[in-house]
Residue, then its C-alpha position, 0 to 999 in steps of 0.5 A: m499499500d505503497f502511494p503509488d501502488m497498491v494490492r487489489t485483492r486479500a488473497i495475495i496477502v494470505e498466500a504471500l505472508r503465511k501469517p497469523a490470521l489476525h495479520f490477515l484481517i488487520l492487514g486486508t482491512f488497511l489494504y481495502g480501506g486504502e485502496a480508495y485513498y491513494k492513486t495506483r499505478a502499474y510496475p512496470s508495464p506487463g509483458s515487459p519485465k526489466q533486469v536487475v543486473i547483480p555484478h559479481y564483484e558486489i558479491e565477492k564484496a559482501r562476501q569479504e564483508f562477512f569474513a571481516v566481521n565473523n572471520r570466516l566465509p558464509d556458508a550456503r545458507e548465508q550466501e543465499a540470504m546475502n544474495s538475496a539482500l542485494v537483489d532486494n537492494e537492487v529491485l528497491y533502487q530501481y523502484a526509486l527510479y521510477l518513483g522518482l526520488n532521484s529527484q528529491p531535494v536531498v539526493q539532488r544535494r548529493l548529486a550536485q556535490i559529486a557534479a561540483f567535484v568533477e566538474e571542469n571548470p569549479d569556478e564556473a556558477k552553476s544552480m543546483e538543478t543543473l549540476a544534479s542533472q550534469a550527474q545524472r546524465i553521466g551516470l554518477q549516481e549509479g555508482d556513488l553509495v550514498v545516493r543509491r542507499m538514500m533512494i533505497d532507504g527512500a524506496r522502504r520508508l515509502i512502501r511502509a508508509g502506506i500502512l503507517a499512515r492509518l489509524p487502526d480501530d480499538e476492535l483491532l487494537q484490542a486484538y493485538l494485544k490479546e494475541n501479543p500480551g507479551q510485548f506489553q507486559r509490566p515486570g513485577k516490582t518489590r519493595l524492601i528496607q535492607l540493612t548494608f554491612n560494607a565489605f570495605v568496612h568489616g572485611k571477612d567479618a561482614e557476615a558475622k557482623a550481618n548475623e548478629v544484628l540480625s540475631k538482635i532484630r529478631k530476639n527484640a523485635l525491633s521496628p523497621e525504624q529501630a532496625v535501620r540504625l543498625g547497618d551501616d551508613f551507605w549511598i543506597d538507601s535503607s527504604i526501597p520503594l517499588a522496584t523492578d529486577q532491573e532497578l535493583m539489579r542496578d542498585f545491588d546485582q544478579g545474585f542479590v535480586m536473585a536470592i531476595k525472591a525466596i524470602p518471605l514478606n514480612l520477615w527479617s532475613g539474610p545475610v544476602k551478599s551483593r558486590y558491596g558486602q552483606h545484607l539483612v532484607l525486609i521484603q514489605e510488598r511484592t506485585s505480579p507482572y501485569v499486562p496494563a489495559l488498552d487505555e493505559i498503553r493504547k499509543e505503545v499498542k498502535q506503534r508495535l501493531l503498525q510497525k509490524l504490519a508495515d514490515e509485513w507489507l514491505a516484505l510482500r511488496l517486495q516480493q511482488l516487485k522482484q516478479e516483475f524482474q529478470v535478475r541476473v549475476q555477471 
């Protein structure tokens, strides 16, 4: 559903994507609704397939880049994926030319810069349009990687824009949220009080000191307010408000977070080791992971849904475009 081209049947979507039924419904709804909105034109003309030529040196260049990163050459599956990516990029580049993206200001400026660099009379004043036109006439855009990347990225964005511009209704958003709860789940949290016995102060005696204080707290049934006076002064507060595992891990470490999961509520426990030393811990509250209602995360659900559909539509549109080309490696 890119602006100059629209798919006219839902059957193509089902056949090409092989995605879950929800995606068929949503993507089909968008394409059906958008067909009357966007102007269409065929690409390329029926009966006149265009050629995509992938030079052998481009394949070899991709192989060497793979080797530089992985210290080995690609296997057959990886090579096939690399070749497919080269074909995709060339098809998108040719499509961008068809759409006239080489006339966009950012591309024109780049072409003008190239033309000015190779200009025989650099002191002669020429407009950006004139210089860009000269660059195109002598084929400089074909060999400039920056121009090609601009046009390929522009074609991708334009294809995806047809989906991203849509406004899914609540029924579709709710269906997507129900089918993908893990994407939106909020983590559980823990509220606790902790006493620190700094290993840099107590050394090997930190654990013994913690056990001594724990016995005192339990024996005298000290309140949290009384207990916190028995730990070391430390940069981490004794009272930790509701915090996720990630937040606790940032302040302490993974071992501390894993250890306190076994501690029951409202019972001073420990010692629990962290990178700072030993701790006594009182768990005051735990909340479970949950998925918010749609009203709370509508914007996030919409963004994730549209991004997913835009990716699927780009993949389908690429398959459609590649069917119109004859691919040749030379």
